[in-house]
C-alpha positions in Angstrom: 12.8 26.1 -2.3 11.0 22.8 -2.7 8.1 22.2 -0.4 7.4 18.4 -0.8 4.1 17.2 0.5 4.9 13.9 2.3 1.8 12.0 2.8 0.0 9.2 4.5 1.0 5.5 4.2 -1.8 3.2 3.3 -4.4 2.2 5.9 -6.8 -0.7 5.6 -10.5 -0.1 6.2 -12.3 -2.5 8.5 -16.0 -2.0 8.0 -17.7 -3.9 10.8 -21.2 -3.8 12.1 -19.8 -2.2 15.3 -18.1 0.5 13.3 -21.3 1.2 11.4 -23.2 1.5 14.7 -20.6 4.0 16.0 -20.9 6.0 12.8 -24.6 6.1 13.1 -24.2 7.5 16.6 -21.5 9.9 15.4 -23.7 11.5 12.7 -26.7 11.8 15.0 -25.5 15.2 16.3 -24.3 18.1 14.1 -23.0 21.6 14.8 -24.6 24.9 13.9 -23.1 25.2 10.4 -21.4 28.5 11.2 -18.9 29.8 8.6 -15.2 29.2 8.9 -13.5 32.4 9.9 -10.0 31.1 9.3 -11.0 29.9 5.9 -12.6 33.3 5.1 -9.4 35.0 6.0 -7.5 32.8 3.6 -10.1 33.3 0.8 -11.6 29.8 1.2 -15.1 28.4 1.2 -16.1 27.0 4.6 -16.9 23.3 4.8 -20.6 22.4 4.7 -22.3 19.9 7.1 -24.5 17.9 4.7 -22.5 14.9 3.6 -25.5 13.8 1.5 -24.9 16.8 -0.8 -21.5 15.4 -1.8 -21.3 12.7 -4.5 -18.4 11.0 -2.6 -18.7 8.2 0.0 -18.2 8.8 3.7 -16.2 6.1 5.6 -18.3 5.2 8.6 -15.3 3.6 10.3 -12.9 6.5 9.9 -10.6 7.3 12.8 -12.5 10.5 13.3 -15.8 8.6 13.6 -14.3 6.2 16.1 -12.8 9.1 18.0 -16.1 11.0 18.1 -17.9 7.9 19.6 -15.1 7.4 22.1 -15.1 11.0 23.3 -18.9 10.9 23.6 -18.7 7.9 25.8 -16.0 9.6 27.9 -18.2 12.6 28.4 -16.3 14.9 26.1 -19.5 15.8 24.2 -18.2 19.1 22.9 -15.0 17.7 21.5 -17.0 14.8 19.9 -19.2 17.3 18.2 -16.2 19.2 16.8 -14.4 16.1 15.5 -17.6 15.1 13.7 -16.9 18.0 11.3 -14.2 15.6 10.0 -16.1 12.3 10.5 -19.2 13.3 8.5 -17.3 14.2 5.4 -15.9 12.1 2.5 -12.2 11.3 2.8 -10.0 9.4 0.5 -9.0 5.8 1.2 -5.2 5.1 0.9 -5.1 1.6 -0.3 -3.0 -1.0 1.6 0.5 -1.5 0.2 0.5 -5.3 0.4 -2.8 -6.6 -1.0 -5.4 -3.9 -1.7 -8.2 -5.8 -3.3 -10.2 -6.9 -0.2 -10.2 -3.5 1.5 -11.1 -1.6 -1.7 -13.8 -4.2 -2.6 -15.4 -3.9 0.8 -15.4 -0.1 0.7 -16.7 -0.2 -2.8 -19.7 -2.3 -1.7 -20.6 0.4 0.9 -20.1 3.2 -1.7 -22.3 1.4 -4.2 -25.0 0.8 -1.7 -25.0 4.5 -0.9 -24.8 5.4 -4.6 -21.7 7.4 -4.0 -18.2 7.6 -5.6 -15.3 6.0 -3.8 -12.2 8.2 -3.6 -9.0 6.2 -3.6 -5.3 6.9 -3.5 -2.8 4.6 -5.2 0.5 5.3 -3.4 2.9 2.4 -3.7 5.4 3.4 -6.4 8.9 1.9 -5.9 11.4 4.1 -4.1 8.5 6.1 -2.7 9.1 9.5 -1.0 12.9 9.3 -1.5 13.3 7.5 1.8 11.7 10.3 3.8 8.8 10.1 6.3 6.6 8.0 4.0 9.3 5.9 2.5 8.4 2.4 1.2 6.4 1.3 -1.8 6.5 -1.8 -4.0 9.9 -3.5 -3.8 10.0 -4.2 -7.5 8.3 -3.1 -10.7 6.8 -6.6 -11.1 5.2 -6.4 -7.7 3.8 -2.9 -8.5 2.1 -4.3 -11.7 0.5 -7.0 -9.6 -0.5 -4.5 -6.9 -2.2 -2.1 -9.3 -4.0 -5.0 -10.9 -5.3 -6.1 -7.5 -6.2 -2.4 -6.8 -8.2 -2.1 -10.0 -9.8 -5.5 -9.6 -11.0 -4.4 -6.1 -12.8 -1.4 -7.7 -14.8 -3.6 -10.1 -17.7 -1.6 -11.5 -17.9 0.8 -8.5 -17.9 4.5 -9.3 -14.4 5.5 -8.2 -12.0 8.4 -8.4 -8.3 7.5 -8.1 -5.5 10.0 -7.2 -2.5 8.3 -8.7 0.9 8.3 -7.0 1.2 11.5 -5.0 4.7 13.1 -5.2 6.0 10.5 -7.8 6.5 13.0 -10.6 7.2 15.9 -8.4 10.2 14.1 -7.0 11.5 13.5 -10.5 11.2 17.2 -11.2 12.9 18.3 -8.0 15.8 15.8 -8.5 15.0 13.7 -5.4 14.3 10.5 -7.4 17.6 9.2 -8.8 18.0 9.2 -12.6 18.2 5.4 -12.8 14.7 5.1 -11.4 12.9 7.7 -13.5 12.2 5.8 -16.7 10.8 2.9 -14.8 8.6 5.3 -12.8 7.1 6.8 -16.0 6.4 3.3 -17.3 4.7 2.2 -14.1 2.4 5.2 -13.9 1.5 4.9 -17.5 0.7 1.2 -17.0 -1.3 2.0 -13.9 -3.5 4.5 -15.9 -4.1 1.8 -18.5 -5.1 -0.8 -15.9 -7.3 1.5 -13.9 -9.1 2.9 -16.9 -10.2 -0.7 -17.8 -12.7 -0.3 -14.9 -16.0 1.1 -16.4 -16.6 3.8 -13.9 -13.1 4.8 -12.7 -11.6 8.3 -13.2 -7.8 8.7 -12.8 -5.9 11.9 -11.8 -2.1 11.8 -11.9 -0.5 13.8 -9.1 1.2 17.0 -10.0 2.4 18.4 -6.7 1.5 21.9 -5.6 2.4 25.5 -6.5 4.8 26.0 -3.6 6.8 22.9 -4.4 7.4 23.4 -8.1 6.5 27.1 -8.8 7.2 26.7 -12.6 4.3 24.5 -13.8 6.0 24.1 -17.1 8.5 21.8 -15.5 5.8 19.3 -15.0 4.5 19.2 -18.6 7.0 16.7 -20.0 6.9 14.4 -17.0 3.1 14.3 -17.0 3.1 13.5 -20.7 5.7 10.8 -20.4 3.6 9.3 -17.6 0.5 9.2 -19.8 -1.6 12.1 -18.7 -3.4 12.1 -22.1 -4.9 8.7 -21.1 -6.0 9.9 -17.7 -8.9 12.2 -16.6 -6.6 14.9 -15.5 -4.1 15.7 -12.7 -4.3 16.3 -8.9 -2.9 19.2 -6.9 -2.1 20.1 -3.3 -2.3 16.5 -2.0 -1.5 16.6 1.7 -0.5 20.3 1.5 -1.9 23.6 2.5 -2.0 25.9 -0.5 -5.3 27.8 -0.9 -8.0 27.0 -3.4 -7.2 30.1 -5.2 -3.5 29.4 -5.5 -4.1 25.9 -6.6 -6.7 26.8 -9.1 -4.6 29.5 -10.7 -1.6 27.1 -10.9 -3.8 24.3 -12.2 -5.2 26.5 -15.0 -1.7 27.4 -16.1 -0.7 23.8 -16.2 -3.9 22.8 -17.9 -3.3 25.3 -20.7 0.2 23.8 -21.2 -1.4 20.4 -21.4 -4.1 21.3 -23.9 -7.0 21.8 -21.5 -6.5 18.9 -18.9 -8.9 19.0 -16.0 -7.8 18.7 -12.4 -8.8 18.1 -8.7 -7.6 19.8 -5.6 -7.0 18.5 -2.1 -8.7 21.0 0.2 -8.6 18.9 3.4 -6.4 21.1 5.5 -6.0 24.4 3.5 -8.6 26.5 5.3 -6.0 28.8 6.8 -3.6 28.6 3.9 0.1 27.5 4.1 2.2 28.0 7.2 5.4 30.1 7.0 5.5 29.4 3.3 9.1 28.9 2.2 10.3 27.1 5.3 11.7 23.6 4.7 9.3 22.0 7.0 6.2 24.1 6.4 4.3 21.1 5.1 4.9 18.9 8.2 2.2 19.1 10.9 2.1 22.9 10.8 0.2 24.5 13.7 -3.0 26.5 13.6 -4.2 25.1 10.3 -7.9 24.5 9.4 -10.2 22.3 7.5 -10.8 23.6 3.9 -13.6 23.4 1.4 -15.8 20.4 1.8 -15.6 17.7 -0.8 -17.7 18.5 -3.8 -17.9 18.6 -7.6 -19.6 22.0 -7.5 -16.4 24.0 -7.8 -17.6 26.8 -10.0 -14.8 26.3 -12.5 -15.2 24.0 -15.5 -11.5 22.8 -15.3 -11.7 21.9 -11.6 -13.6 18.6 -11.5 -13.7 18.3 -7.7 -12.4 19.6 -4.4 -11.5 16.5 -2.3 -10.2 15.6 1.1 -7.3 13.4 -0.2 -5.2 13.7 3.0 -7.4 12.4 5.8 -7.5 15.3 8.3 -5.9 14.3 11.6 -3.4 11.8 10.2 0.2 12.9 10.9 2.6 14.1 8.2 5.5 12.5 10.1 7.6 12.8 13.3 7.8 16.5 13.3 6.4 19.1 15.7 5.7 16.4 18.2 3.7 14.2 15.7 3.5 10.4 15.5 4.7 8.5 12.5 3.3 9.5 9.1 -0.2 8.3 8.6 -0.9 7.8 12.3 -4.1 9.3 13.7 -3.3 12.3 15.9 -6.5 13.2 17.8 -5.3 16.6 19.2 -4.1 17.8 15.8 -7.4 16.7 14.2 -9.3 18.6 16.9 -7.4 21.7 16.1 -8.1 21.5 12.4 -11.8 21.0 13.1 -12.0 23.8 15.7 -10.2 26.3 13.4 -12.5 25.3 10.6 -15.6 26.8 12.1 -16.6 30.0 14.0 
């Protein structure tokens, strides 16, 4: 059974002086650094608490940071401390779907000032998500070319890592994307790689789904090749899903071997307790009792795994399922549960 990982629509960063002040307040208090019992049960590595140890940029104006400051002001000091377990860690920026350049450029300035790498998601392919929770995307191929050019221009010479078009190839493999759109999709992803790689310090990872969605990794080989994987830095796995580090790594190594040694990155944002009721059609959508996973790092212990990342921003809804708001909307209660389960 397919387990698609529907994900967050784009959000625009608004880095204001007030937000920076809130973030300073939010990072002024940390927890005790206890290990993640849920993560241990699933064979995961618990998140760490030192954002400075990660090479990736932390968004000081994230929803989690703003929530922590608000709860602190409301007297919910304990909840504020817990939610900072999300706020103080690097999370990917999902670029706006209309004109991404200003938001990316502003975030890039902050990342460069901190000498950190900006993690970005390009998620605007036409006919995105097969009309499901995260439907949308560029309305034409021409608009997509313009959009990815603006995206890349916004990066400039900032150090950046781009996860390119989550689900786009997976939906070709599972048959969700109609045949008449498939060749265009390959061309657009290939062109996006070419454009992004013109930036001097940008790495690009083409999304390859997750092991529960497409169990036979061999089915992804030809789509990845047609999309230009040889020109990219590798592929990404588990974006917005809950598969464990071990499952994703084993799957990635198998796919890597079929691709001649390609490297990959893994989304560990919410996989601390592993998948929920694996095999159910909606196991990917706001499953209960999940936990934060391994903190973002390039110290993966495996030469093929370039990084563990928080691609999905913990606390943003997967869609209107299990009482959740629209896809990509901040859901404080769900975020709080992820953070609580992520630590003893």
